C-alpha positions as CSV (number, residue, x, y, z in Angstrom):
1,M,80.9,76.7,114.7
2,G,83.6,74.1,115.7
3,G,85.8,74.3,118.7
4,G,88.9,74.9,116.5
5,S,87.2,77.9,114.8
6,V,86.2,79.3,118.2
7,N,89.7,79.0,119.5
8,R,91.1,80.6,116.4
9,G,88.6,83.5,116.8
10,I,89.6,84.0,120.4
11,F,93.3,83.9,119.5
12,L,92.7,86.6,116.8
13,M,90.9,88.8,119.3
14,Q,93.7,88.4,121.9
15,Q,96.4,89.4,119.4
16,N,94.4,92.4,118.1
17,V,93.9,93.6,121.7
18,W,97.7,93.1,122.3
19,Q,98.5,95.2,119.2
20,S,96.3,98.0,120.6
21,V,98.2,97.7,123.9
22,L,101.5,97.9,122.1
23,G,100.3,100.9,120.1
24,E,99.6,102.8,123.3
25,L,102.8,101.7,125.0
26,E,104.8,102.9,122.0
27,L,103.4,106.4,122.5
28,T,104.7,106.7,126.0
29,I,107.9,104.7,126.1
30,P,111.2,105.8,124.4
31,K,111.7,104.1,121.1
32,P,115.0,102.3,122.0
33,S,113.3,100.8,125.1
34,F,110.1,99.9,123.3
35,D,112.0,98.2,120.5
36,T,114.3,96.3,122.9
37,F,111.8,95.1,125.5
38,L,108.3,95.2,124.1
39,K,108.2,95.2,120.3
40,D,108.3,91.4,119.8
41,T,106.1,90.4,122.7
42,E,102.7,88.7,122.3
43,I,99.9,87.0,124.2
44,L,100.5,83.3,124.3
45,S,97.4,82.2,126.2
46,Q,94.5,83.5,128.4
47,T,92.4,81.7,131.0
48,H,89.9,83.1,133.4
49,D,92.6,83.7,136.0
50,E,95.8,84.2,134.0
51,I,97.2,86.0,130.9
52,T,100.5,84.7,129.7
53,I,102.7,87.1,127.7
54,G,105.7,85.8,125.7
55,V,109.0,87.6,125.5
56,R,112.3,86.9,123.7
57,N,114.6,86.1,126.7
58,V,115.0,86.1,130.5
59,F,116.7,89.5,130.5
60,I,113.7,91.1,128.8
61,R,111.2,89.2,131.0
62,N,112.8,90.6,134.1
63,T,112.9,94.1,132.7
64,V,109.3,94.0,131.6
65,E,108.1,92.7,134.9
66,K,110.0,95.4,136.8
67,R,109.4,98.4,134.6
68,Y,106.2,98.0,132.6
69,H,104.0,95.5,134.5
70,E,101.6,98.1,136.0
71,Q,101.2,100.0,132.7
72,I,100.6,96.7,130.8
73,K,98.0,95.6,133.4
74,Q,96.1,98.9,133.1
75,L,96.1,98.9,129.3
76,L,94.9,95.3,129.1
77,V,91.9,96.2,131.3
78,K,91.3,99.2,129.2
79,N,91.2,97.1,126.1
80,G,88.9,94.5,127.5
81,L,91.2,91.7,128.8
82,T,91.2,91.1,132.6
83,A,92.7,88.4,134.7
84,P,94.0,88.3,138.3
85,K,97.5,87.3,137.2
86,I,99.8,88.3,134.4
87,T,102.8,86.0,133.7
88,Y,105.8,86.7,131.5
89,V,107.5,83.7,130.0
90,Q,110.3,83.2,127.4
91,K,108.8,82.2,124.1
92,P,109.8,78.8,122.7
93,S,112.8,79.1,120.4
94,Q,111.2,76.6,118.0
95,G,107.9,76.5,116.3
96,K,106.0,78.8,114.1
97,K,106.0,82.4,115.1
98,T,103.0,84.6,114.8
99,V,103.9,87.8,113.1
100,I,101.5,90.8,113.1
101,N,102.5,94.0,111.3
102,R,101.7,96.7,113.7
103,E,102.3,99.4,111.2
104,T,99.3,98.3,109.1
105,T,97.0,97.6,112.1
106,T,94.6,100.3,113.4
107,P,93.4,100.6,117.0
108,L,90.3,98.5,117.4
109,N,86.9,99.3,118.8
110,R,86.8,98.0,122.4
111,T,83.3,96.5,121.7
112,P,83.4,92.7,122.2
113,I,83.3,90.7,119.0
114,S,80.2,88.5,118.7
115,S,80.4,84.8,117.8
116,S,78.6,85.5,114.5
117,A,81.2,88.2,113.7
118,V,84.0,85.7,114.4
119,D,82.1,83.2,112.1
120,D,82.0,85.8,109.3
121,L,85.7,86.6,109.8
122,L,86.8,83.0,109.7
123,S,84.5,81.7,107.0
124,S,85.5,84.1,104.1
125,P,88.6,86.0,104.9
126,S,89.6,86.3,101.3
127,S,86.3,87.9,100.3
128,A,86.3,90.6,102.9
129,P,85.5,94.1,101.6
130,T,88.4,96.5,100.9
131,V,88.8,98.9,103.8
132,H,91.2,101.8,104.0
133,T,93.0,101.5,107.3
134,N,95.1,104.3,108.7
135,T,98.5,102.8,108.3
136,L,100.3,105.8,109.8
137,N,102.6,105.6,112.8
138,P,101.1,108.0,115.4
139,R,104.6,108.9,116.7
140,Y,105.3,110.9,113.6
141,T,103.9,114.3,114.2
142,F,104.9,117.9,113.4
143,S,105.3,118.6,117.1
144,N,108.2,116.2,117.5
145,F,109.9,117.0,114.2
146,I,113.2,118.9,114.7
147,V,113.2,121.8,112.2
148,G,116.4,123.4,110.9
149,S,117.9,125.1,107.9
150,S,118.2,121.7,106.1
151,N,114.5,120.9,106.2
152,D,112.6,124.1,107.0
153,L,111.2,124.4,103.4
154,A,110.0,120.8,103.4
155,Y,108.5,121.3,106.8
156,S,106.6,124.5,105.8
157,A,105.3,122.8,102.6
158,C,104.1,119.8,104.6
159,Q,102.2,122.0,107.0
160,A,100.6,123.8,104.0
161,V,99.5,120.5,102.5
162,A,98.1,119.3,105.9
163,A,96.0,122.5,106.1
164,N,94.7,122.2,102.5
165,P,95.1,118.7,101.2
166,G,94.5,118.3,97.5
167,V,94.8,122.1,97.0
168,K,98.3,123.2,98.0
169,Y,101.3,121.5,96.4
170,N,99.8,118.5,94.8
171,P,101.7,116.3,94.4
172,L,104.3,117.0,97.1
173,F,107.5,115.2,96.3
174,L,110.2,115.0,99.0
175,Y,113.6,113.7,98.2
176,G,117.0,113.2,100.0
177,G,119.3,110.7,101.5
178,V,118.4,108.0,104.0
179,G,117.6,109.0,107.6
180,L,116.9,112.6,107.0
181,G,113.2,112.7,108.0
182,K,111.2,112.2,104.8
183,T,109.1,109.4,106.3
184,H,108.5,111.4,109.5
185,L,107.3,114.5,107.6
186,M,105.0,112.6,105.2
187,Q,103.4,110.7,108.0
188,A,103.1,113.9,110.0
189,V,101.0,115.3,107.2
190,G,98.8,112.2,107.3
191,N,98.4,112.3,111.1
192,E,97.5,116.0,111.0
193,I,94.9,115.4,108.3
194,A,93.5,112.4,110.2
195,K,93.2,114.7,113.3
196,T,91.5,117.6,111.6
197,Q,89.5,115.6,109.1
198,P,88.8,112.3,110.8
199,D,86.6,111.0,107.9
200,S,89.5,111.2,105.5
201,R,90.7,108.0,103.9
202,I,94.4,108.0,104.2
203,L,96.7,105.3,102.9
204,Y,100.4,105.2,103.6
205,I,102.4,102.5,101.8
206,S,105.9,101.8,100.4
207,T,106.4,101.6,96.7
208,E,107.5,98.0,97.2
209,T,104.0,97.3,98.5
210,F,102.3,99.0,95.6
211,V,104.5,97.0,93.2
212,Q,103.6,93.7,95.0
213,D,99.9,94.5,95.1
214,F,99.9,95.2,91.4
215,L,101.8,92.0,90.6
216,D,99.4,90.0,92.8
217,S,96.4,91.5,91.0
218,I,97.8,90.3,87.7
219,R,99.2,86.9,88.7
220,F,96.3,85.8,90.9
221,K,93.6,87.9,89.3
222,K,92.9,89.6,92.6
223,K,90.1,92.2,92.5
224,G,90.1,95.5,94.4
225,F,93.5,96.9,93.4
226,S,92.1,100.0,91.7
227,T,89.6,100.5,94.5
228,K,92.2,100.3,97.2
229,Y,94.5,102.9,95.6
230,R,92.1,105.2,93.8
231,N,89.3,105.4,96.5
232,V,91.4,107.4,99.0
233,D,91.6,111.1,99.9
234,V,95.3,111.0,100.7
235,L,97.9,108.7,99.2
236,I,101.3,108.7,100.8
237,I,103.9,106.5,99.0
238,D,107.5,106.1,100.2
239,D,110.7,105.2,98.3
240,M,109.5,106.0,94.8
241,Q,113.0,105.2,93.4
242,F,112.0,101.5,93.5
243,I,109.6,102.0,90.7
244,S,112.6,102.3,88.4
245,G,112.7,99.8,85.6
246,K,109.2,98.5,86.2
247,E,107.4,99.7,83.1
248,K,104.0,98.1,83.7
249,T,103.9,99.3,87.3
250,Q,104.8,102.8,86.2
251,E,101.9,102.7,83.7
252,E,99.5,101.6,86.5
253,F,100.8,104.2,88.9
254,F,100.4,106.8,86.1
255,H,96.7,106.0,85.9
256,T,96.3,105.9,89.7
257,F,98.0,109.3,89.9
258,N,95.7,110.8,87.3
259,A,92.6,109.4,88.9
260,L,93.5,110.9,92.3
261,H,94.8,114.2,90.9
262,Q,91.8,114.9,88.8
263,N,89.6,114.4,91.8
264,N,91.7,116.8,93.9
265,K,93.0,114.0,96.2
266,Q,96.3,114.7,97.8
267,I,99.4,112.7,96.7
268,I,102.6,112.8,98.7
269,I,105.7,111.0,97.4
270,S,109.2,110.4,98.7
271,S,112.4,109.2,97.0
272,D,116.2,109.2,97.6
273,K,116.6,111.3,94.5
274,P,114.7,114.0,92.5
275,P,112.3,112.9,89.8
276,K,114.7,113.8,87.0
277,S,117.3,111.5,88.5
278,I,115.2,108.3,88.9
279,P,116.5,105.9,86.2
280,T,114.1,104.7,83.5
281,L,111.3,106.8,84.9
282,T,108.9,107.6,82.1
283,E,108.7,111.2,81.0
284,R,105.0,111.5,81.7
285,L,105.4,110.3,85.3
286,R,108.5,112.6,85.7
287,S,106.5,115.6,84.6
288,R,103.6,114.8,86.9
289,F,105.9,114.4,89.9
290,E,107.1,117.9,89.2
291,W,103.6,119.4,88.9
292,G,103.3,120.4,92.5
293,M,106.4,120.9,94.5
294,A,109.6,118.9,94.7
295,I,111.8,119.6,97.7
296,D,115.0,118.1,98.9
297,I,115.9,117.5,102.5
298,Q,119.6,118.0,103.2
299,L,122.0,116.8,105.8
300,P,121.3,118.4,109.2
301,D,123.8,121.2,110.1
302,Y,125.6,121.3,113.4
303,E,123.0,123.3,115.3
304,M,120.2,121.0,114.2
305,R,122.2,117.9,115.1
306,C,122.7,119.3,118.6
307,A,118.9,120.0,118.9
308,I,118.1,116.4,117.7
309,V,120.5,114.9,120.3
310,E,119.1,117.0,123.1
311,A,115.4,116.3,122.1
312,K,115.9,112.5,121.6
313,A,117.7,112.2,124.9
314,S,115.0,114.2,126.7
315,L,112.3,111.8,125.3
316,S,114.3,109.0,127.0
317,G,114.2,110.9,130.2
318,V,117.9,111.8,130.1
319,Q,119.4,115.3,130.3
320,L,122.8,115.3,128.6
321,D,125.4,117.9,129.4
322,N,126.6,120.2,126.6
323,P,130.0,118.5,126.0
324,T,128.2,115.2,125.3
325,I,125.7,116.8,123.0
326,E,128.4,118.6,121.1
327,Y,130.6,115.5,120.8
328,L,127.8,113.5,119.2
329,A,126.7,116.4,116.9
330,T,130.3,117.0,115.8
331,N,131.2,113.4,115.1
332,I,128.0,112.0,113.6
333,K,127.1,114.0,110.4
334,T,125.8,111.5,107.9
335,N,122.1,111.3,108.8
336,V,119.7,111.5,111.7
337,R,119.3,107.7,112.0
338,E,123.0,107.2,112.6
339,L,122.9,110.1,115.1
340,E,120.0,108.5,117.0
341,G,121.7,105.1,116.8
342,A,124.8,106.5,118.5
343,L,122.7,108.2,121.1
344,N,120.7,105.0,121.8
345,Q,124.0,103.1,122.1
346,L,125.3,105.6,124.6
347,L,122.1,105.6,126.7
348,A,121.9,101.9,126.8
349,Y,125.5,101.4,127.8
350,A,125.2,104.0,130.6
351,E,122.0,102.4,131.9
352,M,123.6,99.0,132.0
353,R,126.6,100.3,133.8
354,G,124.6,102.4,136.1
355,V,126.5,105.6,135.2
356,A,125.6,109.0,133.8
357,P,126.2,109.2,130.0
358,D,129.0,111.6,129.2
359,A,131.4,112.6,126.4
360,S,134.1,110.2,127.4
361,I,131.8,107.2,127.2
362,A,130.5,108.4,123.9
363,E,134.0,108.7,122.5
364,G,134.8,105.2,123.6
365,L,131.7,103.8,122.1
366,I,131.7,105.4,118.7
367,G,135.5,105.9,118.3
368,S,135.9,102.6,116.4
369,A,133.1,103.6,114.0
370,R,134.9,106.9,113.3
371,Q,138.0,105.1,112.2
372,S,136.4,104.3,108.9
373,R,135.9,108.0,108.1
374,P,138.1,111.2,108.6
375,Q,138.6,112.1,112.2
376,H,138.5,115.8,111.4
377,V,137.6,117.9,108.4
378,T,140.0,120.8,107.9
379,P,139.5,124.0,106.0
380,K,141.9,122.8,103.3
381,Q,139.8,119.7,102.8
382,V,136.7,121.8,102.3
383,I,138.4,123.9,99.8
384,D,140.0,121.0,98.0
385,K,136.8,119.0,97.8
386,T,134.8,121.9,96.6
387,A,137.4,122.8,93.9
388,R,137.6,119.1,92.7
389,Y,133.7,118.9,92.6
390,F,133.7,121.9,90.1
391,S,136.8,120.6,88.2
392,L,139.0,123.4,89.5
393,D,142.3,123.6,91.3
394,S,142.2,124.8,94.9
395,T,144.7,127.6,94.0
396,E,142.1,129.0,91.6
397,I,139.4,129.3,94.3
398,C,142.0,131.0,96.6
399,S,143.1,133.4,93.9
400,A,141.9,136.9,93.1
401,K,140.3,135.8,89.8
402,R,136.7,137.0,89.3
403,D,135.7,134.6,86.6
404,K,132.1,133.4,87.1
405,H,133.1,129.7,87.0
406,I,135.5,130.4,89.9
407,V,133.5,132.9,92.0
408,F,130.5,130.6,92.5
409,P,132.6,127.6,93.8
410,R,134.5,130.1,96.0
411,Q,131.2,131.3,97.5
412,I,130.2,127.7,98.1
413,A,133.5,126.9,99.8
414,M,132.9,129.9,102.1
415,Y,129.4,128.8,102.9
416,L,130.7,125.2,103.8
417,L,133.5,126.6,105.9
418,R,130.9,128.5,107.9
419,S,128.1,125.8,108.1
420,E,130.4,122.8,108.6
421,L,133.4,124.1,110.5
422,H,131.8,127.2,112.1
423,L,134.7,129.4,111.2
424,S,134.5,133.1,111.9
425,F,134.1,135.3,108.9
426,P,137.6,136.8,109.2
427,K,139.0,133.2,109.4
428,I,137.0,132.2,106.3
429,A,138.4,135.2,104.4
430,Q,141.9,134.3,105.5
431,E,141.6,130.7,104.3
432,L,140.4,131.9,100.9
433,G,143.1,134.5,100.5
434,R,140.7,137.5,100.9
435,K,141.6,140.6,102.8
436,D,138.1,141.8,103.6
437,H,135.8,139.5,105.5
438,T,132.7,141.3,104.2
439,T,133.1,139.2,101.1
440,A,132.7,136.1,103.2
441,I,129.6,137.4,104.9
442,H,128.0,138.3,101.5
443,S,128.9,134.9,100.0
444,V,127.5,132.9,103.0
445,E,124.3,134.8,103.0
446,K,123.9,134.5,99.2
447,I,124.4,130.7,99.2
448,E,122.2,130.3,102.3
449,K,119.3,132.2,100.7
450,A,119.7,130.7,97.2
451,S,119.8,127.1,98.6
452,K,116.2,127.5,99.9
453,L,114.9,128.0,96.4
454,D,117.4,126.4,94.0
455,T,117.1,122.5,94.0
456,I,120.2,122.1,91.9
457,L,122.3,124.1,94.4
458,R,121.0,122.1,97.3
459,E,122.0,118.9,95.4
460,Q,125.5,120.3,94.9
461,L,125.9,121.2,98.5
462,S,124.7,117.8,99.6
463,E,127.0,116.0,97.3
464,I,130.0,118.0,98.4
465,R,129.1,117.3,102.1
466,E,128.9,113.6,101.4
467,R,132.4,113.7,99.8
468,L,133.7,115.4,102.9
469,Y,132.5,112.7,105.3
470,T,132.9,109.5,103.2
């Protein structure tokens, strides 16, 4: 084997070991810190007495040296790379950048790779056999998922699937807006199955990847497409809405779905909308997506948002006071990702300034972002938006009329006044022109209970909430 091939083999081994190191670091370091300081690092070179690690800039270099050096050193040794000295340098701004997708790379065996194995790897990379790598992110587990009224049904269904894959709820179809936890829950199922059934072949992909693989198999006559997708025990596929308008891909997925389902293999799918609302989805696929269970994940309520802020801050080693938690939970309502983003911004700012994060800092940081949406939602706005959604006048909802087409929107308005504004039941009754607050209690309980079982009702509540905050 030539010197160039040997060097390339060594380089591949170094990068694979570094990916394993990063994978372990990601499990112990808060996500904002990992993404900022470590995510884009790589091993640039290794000699018998020095390992050189490239970072993006001087600020990151200083931080990594100060905070993470000992941890990195220990993990390098654990993964088979040792040297007396570890140096961190700024990567060149020009030149070709090596990109390795950590989400599709599994931890490696620590056994050294023989020269013959490197030969095999380099001589015929395109003819390597298809293997089912566990493409799951180990950070996504049931234990660190925050459960609330907006997602408890989906959480319970996912746990049931993890306990009995291919038996309970097959397929499981999760849908809802961005940043509500669909990907976390789906991968938690996969991680749980991988833990309890380690021999299971689990494949997590995006619909975009499935589409691209299918197109490549046609354009370049690549073999192994059917084997890759049909020879698994669990197929988890994200963002199914992107299959819309792709007739040939829909046909191929239809056959893949049938092959897996007939062999009792678990299928888990996510989308930003329910099967019936995905444009140009063929009827036979739509019906199959609804075979098992289709569950929507709604916007988190106030209590759940507070729990998310507190839990995420705790993971970063910070204990926030109640006013700060409540400020973030009150002012960030669109989705979990935006809430986490605001929290990360607050923690990063406080760390840079060397101060404790508090509500006044949070208000200064996210105040400008709030200018693009209502500063406060009032009871009148809730009533008006609900009435408009059902093509009614707000005076009708507040009237004494008992017509069915008015009573139902009135009950929803009461539920939203309670869940979004946390009004007392007497206050809710007052806002809706009722004398007895027991009506408000009954309405809130009725909608809360019905929303757990009625997908149409959950969609209606979600749409009205979006209108309130956009």
